[in-house]
C-alpha positions as CSV (number, residue, x, y, z in Angstrom):
1,M,-36.0,88.5,-54.3
2,T,-34.5,86.8,-51.2
3,A,-35.6,83.4,-50.1
4,P,-37.8,83.3,-47.0
5,E,-36.0,82.7,-43.8
6,Q,-36.1,79.0,-42.7
7,T,-37.4,78.4,-39.2
8,D,-36.8,75.4,-37.0
9,A,-39.9,73.3,-37.2
10,R,-39.0,71.3,-34.0
11,P,-41.0,71.9,-30.9
12,P,-39.6,74.3,-28.3
13,Y,-36.6,73.6,-26.0
14,G,-38.8,71.8,-23.4
15,L,-39.3,68.8,-25.6
16,D,-35.6,68.5,-26.3
17,A,-35.0,68.4,-22.6
18,A,-37.7,65.7,-22.2
19,E,-36.1,63.7,-25.0
20,S,-32.7,64.1,-23.4
21,D,-34.1,62.9,-20.1
22,V,-35.7,59.8,-21.6
23,A,-32.4,59.0,-23.4
24,Q,-30.5,59.4,-20.1
25,R,-33.0,57.2,-18.3
26,L,-32.9,54.6,-21.0
27,Q,-29.1,54.5,-21.0
28,L,-29.1,54.2,-17.2
29,A,-31.6,51.3,-17.4
30,T,-29.6,49.6,-20.1
31,D,-26.3,49.9,-18.2
32,M,-28.0,48.5,-15.1
33,M,-29.5,45.5,-16.8
34,R,-26.2,44.8,-18.4
35,E,-24.5,45.0,-15.0
36,I,-27.1,42.6,-13.5
37,S,-26.7,40.1,-16.2
38,V,-22.9,39.5,-15.6
39,Q,-23.0,39.2,-11.8
40,T,-22.7,35.9,-10.1
41,D,-21.9,36.9,-6.5
42,P,-24.5,38.7,-4.3
43,Q,-21.8,40.9,-2.6
44,E,-20.5,42.1,-6.0
45,M,-24.1,42.7,-7.1
46,V,-24.6,45.0,-4.2
47,R,-21.4,46.8,-4.9
48,A,-22.4,47.2,-8.5
49,F,-25.7,48.7,-7.5
50,G,-23.9,51.1,-5.2
51,R,-21.6,52.3,-8.0
52,R,-24.5,52.9,-10.3
53,M,-26.4,54.9,-7.7
54,E,-23.4,56.9,-6.8
55,S,-23.0,58.1,-10.4
56,W,-26.8,59.0,-10.6
57,I,-27.8,60.2,-7.2
58,R,-25.6,62.4,-5.0
59,R,-25.6,61.2,-1.4
60,D,-23.3,61.4,1.6
61,R,-24.2,58.2,3.4
62,V,-25.9,54.8,2.7
63,V,-27.4,52.4,5.2
64,S,-29.0,49.0,4.3
65,L,-31.5,47.3,6.5
66,S,-33.1,43.8,6.6
67,R,-36.0,42.3,8.6
68,R,-35.5,38.8,7.2
69,G,-35.7,36.2,10.0
70,L,-36.6,38.7,12.7
71,A,-39.9,39.6,14.3
72,A,-41.0,43.3,14.5
73,P,-39.7,45.7,15.6
74,K,-36.2,44.1,15.2
75,Y,-34.1,44.4,12.1
76,Y,-30.5,44.1,11.0
77,V,-28.2,46.8,9.8
78,T,-26.6,44.9,6.9
79,R,-24.4,47.7,5.5
80,S,-23.3,51.2,6.3
81,S,-21.0,53.5,4.4
82,T,-19.6,54.6,7.8
83,W,-18.3,51.1,8.6
84,T,-14.5,50.6,8.2
85,E,-15.0,46.8,7.9
86,R,-16.9,45.1,5.2
87,V,-19.3,42.5,6.5
88,N,-20.9,39.8,4.3
89,P,-24.6,39.8,5.5
90,W,-25.1,36.2,4.2
91,T,-22.0,34.5,5.6
92,Q,-21.2,36.8,8.6
93,K,-24.7,37.4,10.0
94,S,-23.5,37.2,13.6
95,K,-21.5,40.4,13.0
96,L,-24.5,42.4,12.0
97,P,-26.0,44.9,14.5
98,I,-29.6,44.1,15.5
99,L,-31.7,47.2,16.3
100,A,-35.3,47.7,17.4
101,G,-37.4,50.8,16.6
102,G,-36.0,54.2,15.9
103,L,-36.5,56.1,12.7
104,L,-34.9,53.5,10.5
105,G,-37.1,50.8,12.0
106,E,-40.2,53.0,11.4
107,L,-39.1,53.4,7.7
108,L,-38.4,49.7,7.2
109,Y,-41.7,48.5,8.7
110,G,-43.6,51.3,7.0
111,D,-43.3,49.2,3.8
112,E,-43.3,52.4,1.6
113,L,-40.9,54.6,-0.2
114,R,-40.3,57.7,2.0
115,V,-38.5,61.0,1.4
116,I,-37.6,63.3,4.3
117,D,-36.4,66.7,2.9
118,Q,-35.9,68.3,6.3
119,L,-34.3,65.7,8.6
120,E,-33.6,66.6,12.2
121,P,-32.1,63.5,13.9
122,D,-33.0,63.0,17.5
123,P,-29.9,62.1,19.7
124,R,-32.3,59.8,21.7
125,D,-33.2,57.8,18.5
126,A,-31.9,54.2,18.6
127,T,-30.5,54.8,15.1
128,F,-28.9,58.2,15.8
129,E,-25.4,57.0,14.9
130,Y,-26.5,56.4,11.3
131,L,-28.4,59.6,11.1
132,K,-26.1,62.1,12.8
133,D,-25.2,65.2,10.7
134,M,-27.6,64.2,7.9
135,R,-30.4,66.6,6.8
136,S,-32.4,64.7,4.2
137,L,-33.0,61.1,3.2
138,V,-34.8,58.8,0.8
139,A,-35.7,55.3,2.0
140,V,-36.3,52.7,-0.8
141,P,-38.1,49.5,0.2
142,L,-37.0,46.2,-1.5
143,Y,-40.0,44.0,-1.7
144,D,-40.1,40.2,-1.2
145,G,-43.4,38.4,-0.7
146,G,-45.3,41.6,-0.7
147,Q,-43.5,43.4,2.1
148,A,-40.3,45.4,2.5
149,A,-37.9,42.6,3.5
150,N,-34.9,45.0,2.9
151,M,-34.4,48.7,2.6
152,V,-31.8,51.1,1.2
153,V,-31.6,54.4,2.9
154,M,-29.7,57.2,1.2
155,L,-28.8,60.3,3.3
156,S,-27.4,63.7,2.5
157,A,-26.0,66.5,4.6
158,R,-28.0,68.9,2.6
159,P,-31.8,69.5,3.1
160,G,-33.9,68.6,0.2
161,A,-31.0,66.9,-1.6
162,F,-33.0,64.3,-3.5
163,D,-34.8,64.9,-6.8
164,H,-38.3,63.6,-6.5
165,A,-38.6,63.1,-10.2
166,K,-36.0,60.4,-10.0
167,L,-37.8,58.4,-7.3
168,P,-40.0,56.2,-9.6
169,D,-36.9,55.0,-11.5
170,L,-35.0,54.6,-8.3
171,M,-37.7,52.5,-6.9
172,I,-37.9,50.2,-10.0
173,Q,-34.1,49.8,-10.4
174,A,-33.4,49.3,-6.7
175,N,-36.0,46.5,-6.6
176,L,-34.6,44.9,-9.8
177,F,-31.2,44.8,-8.2
178,G,-32.7,43.5,-4.9
179,R,-34.6,40.7,-6.7
180,A,-31.5,39.8,-8.7
181,T,-29.4,39.8,-5.6
182,Q,-31.9,37.6,-3.8
183,N,-31.9,35.2,-6.7
184,L,-28.1,34.9,-6.5
185,V,-28.4,34.2,-2.8
186,L,-31.0,31.5,-3.4
187,A,-28.9,30.0,-6.2
188,S,-25.9,29.9,-3.9
189,Q,-27.9,28.3,-1.2
190,L,-29.3,25.8,-3.6
191,H,-25.8,25.0,-5.0
192,A,-24.6,24.4,-1.4
193,A,-27.6,22.2,-0.6
194,N,-27.1,20.2,-3.8
195,A,-23.4,19.8,-3.1
196,E,-24.2,18.5,0.4
197,M,-26.9,16.2,-0.9
198,D,-24.4,14.9,-3.5
199,R,-21.9,14.2,-0.8
200,E,-24.5,12.5,1.3
201,M,-25.6,10.4,-1.6
202,H,-22.0,9.5,-2.3
203,R,-21.7,8.2,1.3
204,I,-24.9,6.3,1.0
205,G,-23.7,4.8,-2.3
206,Q,-20.4,3.7,-0.7
207,L,-22.3,2.0,2.1
208,Q,-24.7,0.4,-0.3
209,R,-21.8,-1.0,-2.5
210,A,-20.3,-2.4,0.7
211,L,-23.5,-4.5,1.0
212,L,-22.9,-6.1,-2.4
213,P,-20.7,-9.2,-2.7
214,P,-17.0,-8.1,-2.5
215,S,-16.1,-10.7,-5.1
216,L,-17.8,-13.3,-7.3
217,P,-18.1,-16.8,-6.0
218,D,-16.2,-19.8,-7.5
219,I,-19.0,-22.1,-8.6
220,P,-17.7,-25.3,-10.2
221,G,-18.1,-25.3,-13.9
222,V,-19.6,-21.8,-14.1
223,S,-18.1,-18.5,-15.2
224,I,-19.7,-15.4,-13.8
225,A,-19.7,-11.7,-14.8
226,V,-21.5,-8.7,-13.3
227,A,-22.2,-5.1,-14.4
228,Y,-23.7,-2.7,-11.9
229,E,-24.5,0.9,-12.5
230,T,-26.7,3.3,-10.4
231,A,-28.7,6.2,-11.9
232,T,-27.6,8.4,-8.9
233,R,-24.9,8.0,-6.3
234,A,-27.1,5.3,-4.6
235,G,-29.7,3.0,-6.1
236,G,-32.2,0.2,-5.5
237,D,-30.7,-2.6,-7.6
238,Y,-29.3,-5.6,-5.7
239,Y,-27.6,-8.9,-6.4
240,D,-26.2,-11.5,-4.2
241,F,-24.8,-15.1,-3.9
242,F,-25.4,-17.5,-1.0
243,D,-23.3,-20.5,-0.3
244,L,-25.9,-23.1,0.8
245,G,-23.6,-26.0,1.4
246,D,-23.3,-29.3,-0.4
247,G,-22.0,-27.4,-3.4
248,R,-25.3,-25.6,-4.0
249,W,-25.5,-21.8,-4.5
250,G,-28.3,-19.3,-4.1
251,I,-28.4,-16.6,-6.8
252,L,-30.5,-13.5,-6.4
253,I,-31.2,-10.3,-8.3
254,G,-33.6,-7.6,-7.1
255,D,-34.9,-4.2,-8.0
256,V,-36.5,-1.7,-5.6
257,S,-39.0,0.6,-7.2
258,G,-37.6,4.1,-7.8
259,H,-33.9,5.0,-7.2
260,G,-31.9,7.2,-4.9
261,A,-31.6,7.3,-1.1
262,S,-35.1,5.8,-0.4
263,A,-34.5,2.9,-2.8
264,A,-31.1,2.3,-1.3
265,V,-32.6,2.1,2.2
266,V,-35.2,-0.5,1.1
267,M,-32.5,-2.4,-0.7
268,A,-30.5,-2.6,2.5
269,I,-33.5,-3.8,4.4
270,T,-34.2,-6.5,1.8
271,R,-30.6,-7.7,2.0
272,T,-30.9,-7.8,5.8
273,L,-34.1,-9.8,5.7
274,L,-32.5,-12.3,3.3
275,H,-29.3,-12.7,5.2
276,S,-31.2,-13.2,8.5
277,Q,-33.1,-16.2,7.1
278,R,-32.2,-19.9,7.1
279,L,-31.6,-20.3,3.4
280,K,-30.0,-23.8,3.5
281,G,-32.6,-26.4,2.4
282,T,-35.3,-23.8,1.9
283,P,-37.0,-23.8,-1.5
284,P,-36.7,-20.5,-3.5
285,D,-40.4,-19.7,-3.4
286,Q,-40.4,-20.1,0.4
287,V,-37.4,-17.7,0.7
288,L,-39.3,-15.1,-1.3
289,Y,-42.5,-15.8,0.7
290,D,-40.8,-15.3,4.0
291,T,-39.0,-12.1,2.8
292,N,-42.3,-10.7,1.5
293,A,-44.1,-11.4,4.8
294,R,-41.5,-9.4,6.7
295,L,-41.2,-6.7,4.1
296,A,-44.9,-6.2,3.8
297,R,-45.2,-5.5,7.6
298,Q,-42.9,-2.4,7.0
299,S,-44.4,-1.3,3.7
300,E,-46.5,1.5,5.2
301,R,-43.3,3.3,6.0
302,Y,-42.2,3.4,2.4
303,D,-45.4,4.4,0.7
304,T,-45.7,2.5,-2.5
305,T,-42.2,1.1,-2.6
306,F,-42.0,-2.6,-3.7
307,V,-39.2,-5.0,-4.7
308,T,-39.0,-7.3,-7.6
309,A,-36.7,-10.3,-7.2
310,F,-35.6,-13.5,-8.8
311,Y,-34.0,-16.1,-6.6
312,G,-32.6,-19.4,-7.9
313,V,-30.8,-22.3,-6.3
314,Y,-28.2,-23.9,-8.6
315,E,-26.7,-27.4,-8.0
316,P,-23.5,-27.8,-10.0
317,A,-23.5,-31.6,-9.6
318,S,-26.7,-32.0,-11.6
319,A,-26.7,-28.6,-13.3
320,R,-30.3,-28.1,-12.1
321,L,-31.7,-24.6,-11.3
322,H,-34.7,-24.3,-9.0
323,Y,-36.1,-20.8,-9.0
324,S,-38.9,-18.4,-8.2
325,S,-39.7,-14.9,-9.3
326,A,-41.5,-12.0,-7.6
327,G,-42.5,-9.8,-10.5
328,H,-38.9,-9.6,-11.8
329,N,-37.9,-9.5,-15.5
330,P,-37.7,-13.1,-16.6
331,P,-34.0,-14.1,-17.0
332,L,-32.8,-15.1,-20.5
333,L,-31.3,-18.5,-21.2
334,M,-29.2,-18.8,-24.3
335,R,-28.4,-22.2,-25.7
336,L,-25.2,-23.2,-27.4
337,S,-27.3,-23.4,-30.6
338,G,-28.2,-19.7,-30.3
339,E,-31.8,-20.3,-29.1
340,V,-32.9,-17.8,-26.5
341,L,-35.6,-18.7,-23.9
342,E,-37.2,-16.7,-21.1
343,L,-37.5,-18.3,-17.7
344,D,-41.1,-17.0,-17.1
345,R,-42.8,-20.0,-15.6
346,A,-42.5,-19.1,-11.9
347,Q,-43.9,-15.5,-11.8
348,S,-45.7,-13.9,-8.8
349,F,-46.2,-10.3,-7.9
350,P,-43.5,-8.1,-6.3
351,L,-42.5,-8.2,-2.7
352,G,-43.8,-5.7,-0.1
353,I,-47.2,-5.1,-1.7
354,A,-49.4,-7.5,0.3
355,A,-48.7,-10.1,3.0
356,D,-50.5,-12.9,1.1
357,W,-47.8,-13.6,-1.5
358,E,-48.7,-16.2,-4.1
359,R,-45.9,-18.8,-4.4
360,A,-44.6,-19.9,-7.7
361,D,-41.5,-22.1,-8.5
362,A,-40.0,-24.0,-11.4
363,E,-37.0,-26.1,-12.2
364,L,-34.8,-26.7,-15.2
365,T,-31.6,-28.5,-16.1
366,L,-28.9,-26.3,-17.7
367,R,-26.7,-27.7,-20.6
368,R,-23.1,-27.3,-21.5
369,G,-22.4,-23.9,-23.0
370,D,-25.7,-22.4,-21.7
371,T,-25.6,-18.7,-20.7
372,L,-28.1,-17.4,-18.1
373,L,-28.6,-13.7,-18.0
374,L,-30.3,-11.9,-15.1
375,Y,-31.0,-8.2,-15.4
376,T,-33.0,-5.3,-14.1
377,D,-35.5,-3.1,-16.0
378,G,-33.0,-0.2,-16.2
379,I,-31.6,-2.1,-19.2
380,T,-34.7,-2.7,-21.2
381,E,-36.3,0.6,-20.2
382,A,-33.4,2.8,-21.3
383,F,-34.3,5.5,-23.8
384,N,-32.5,7.0,-26.8
385,P,-32.5,10.7,-27.5
386,T,-35.6,10.4,-29.6
387,G,-37.6,8.8,-26.7
388,E,-37.5,5.2,-28.1
389,M,-37.1,2.5,-25.5
390,Y,-34.4,-0.1,-25.8
391,G,-36.8,-3.0,-25.1
392,R,-36.6,-6.7,-24.7
393,E,-36.1,-7.4,-28.4
394,R,-32.8,-5.6,-28.6
395,L,-31.7,-7.3,-25.4
396,H,-32.6,-10.7,-27.0
397,A,-30.6,-9.8,-30.1
398,C,-27.5,-9.3,-27.9
399,M,-27.8,-12.9,-26.7
400,C,-27.5,-14.5,-30.2
401,E,-23.8,-15.2,-30.1
402,P,-23.4,-18.4,-28.1
403,S,-19.6,-18.3,-28.3
404,F,-19.3,-15.3,-26.0
405,S,-18.0,-15.7,-22.5
406,A,-20.1,-14.4,-19.6
407,R,-18.1,-11.2,-19.7
408,G,-18.3,-11.1,-23.5
409,V,-22.1,-11.2,-23.3
410,L,-22.2,-8.2,-20.9
411,D,-19.7,-6.2,-22.9
412,C,-21.9,-6.8,-26.0
413,I,-25.0,-5.7,-24.2
414,L,-23.5,-2.6,-22.7
415,G,-21.8,-1.6,-25.9
416,R,-25.0,-1.7,-27.8
417,L,-26.9,-0.1,-25.0
418,Y,-24.6,2.9,-24.7
419,A,-24.6,3.3,-28.5
420,F,-28.4,3.2,-28.5
421,T,-28.7,5.8,-25.7
422,D,-25.9,7.9,-27.2
423,G,-23.9,7.7,-24.0
424,A,-26.6,9.5,-21.9
425,P,-26.4,8.9,-18.1
426,A,-28.6,6.1,-16.8
427,Q,-32.1,7.3,-15.8
428,D,-32.6,4.1,-13.8
429,D,-30.3,1.6,-12.0
430,R,-28.8,-1.0,-14.3
431,T,-27.6,-4.5,-13.3
432,L,-26.6,-7.4,-15.4
433,L,-25.6,-10.8,-14.1
434,A,-24.4,-13.5,-16.5
435,L,-23.6,-17.1,-15.7
436,R,-22.1,-19.4,-18.4
437,L,-21.8,-23.2,-18.0
438,R,-18.5,-24.3,-19.4
439,S,-18.6,-26.8,-22.2
440,T,-17.5,-29.6,-19.9
441,T,-20.3,-28.9,-17.4
442,G,-23.9,-30.3,-17.4
443,P,-25.7,-32.5,-19.9
444,A,-24.7,-32.4,-23.5
445,E,-26.5,-30.3,-26.1
446,G,-29.7,-32.0,-27.1
447,T,-30.4,-33.6,-23.8
448,P,-34.1,-32.9,-23.0
449,Y,-35.1,-30.7,-20.0
450,S,-36.2,-32.3,-16.8
451,G,-38.7,-30.4,-14.8
452,D,-41.4,-28.1,-16.3
453,E,-39.3,-26.2,-18.8
454,T,-39.3,-27.3,-22.5
């Protein structure tokens, strides 16, 4: 007895065709997504789309349109397969034809996908040169902001040349390419804008640095070192020295809230206000009071911007320091014994907040081997990769080696700071100013303070 004949249990041929169609569509989508993912240039993205469409949909002519930046009924012709010269629509917009109306304008402003199977171009049509000899078309809108900002029009010399079954996939894939292309355009524009902003910030930074002292002063018996680093090309930290005559020197450090261009502008204004005052013979608290009065009058222009500042007058002959602080970090004083003190007895609020600034001042006598450290909060408020702040305690710990020179103190602080932050770029401006009395300057160790410091 013969075995029964085996029959194919698969569904009829129609399902095989459907499966094949799905596989073909999936492969096309996969290839297109892969193509999109590697493109970095808008022009090349458009060419890639053209190559993909050419292998999938037969056409004799392609015209691309755009209404971006134009009022109805005007529009650009951004590309045409009939052109002999390639025009970049983003960098050579002046070369693009501008049309109004006509069948192409009607299609673009219609905001919908359109198929014309029996095309009969009218020689009187404003767009006839792009339609001539064509007998069918499909117009695919590329949406942006809910309207057809662009359109791709494919034309054929044969009537009814376009397969309507392919239109949904064509619509989806064309808009994916369109959105990807627009993203590349925006990325390119953003890159150019950032580059120009960086150049502008660099110029601002150069001007700002020109406002800082070109060199450190020669103050008898004192060695000085400075470290200055901005978080961006320009910043709001400021330090300065003023020769007051009779051997006395004014020493200032300031910090404008925030950083960047706006902080740099306020820093420049603050410097101008200080240099326009009569500083000789004026007590430190009066200098800050006068600066605040003038800065507060302009504060409305700078929103909530304010300035912290420490200003001291040092007299080498007596080694006395008369100082006042406007909300600034208290300077640190390291004795030759290793003791570290904060100069926090002359604190008032920052400059530029209110016209009625409360004065505060104090005096102290420095001793041989003392090191005075002035700094901005970009030092103590630096963070490590885990989000831990550097803090005042770590800064104090860097001041425990009294044998260091002024430069040695700064090198120690910066070395430990960079190790703590793992070398990350500064998130705020950082300024350090160290002054060390040589061992032959000032009263000997153990001489009591005069003034209100103990």
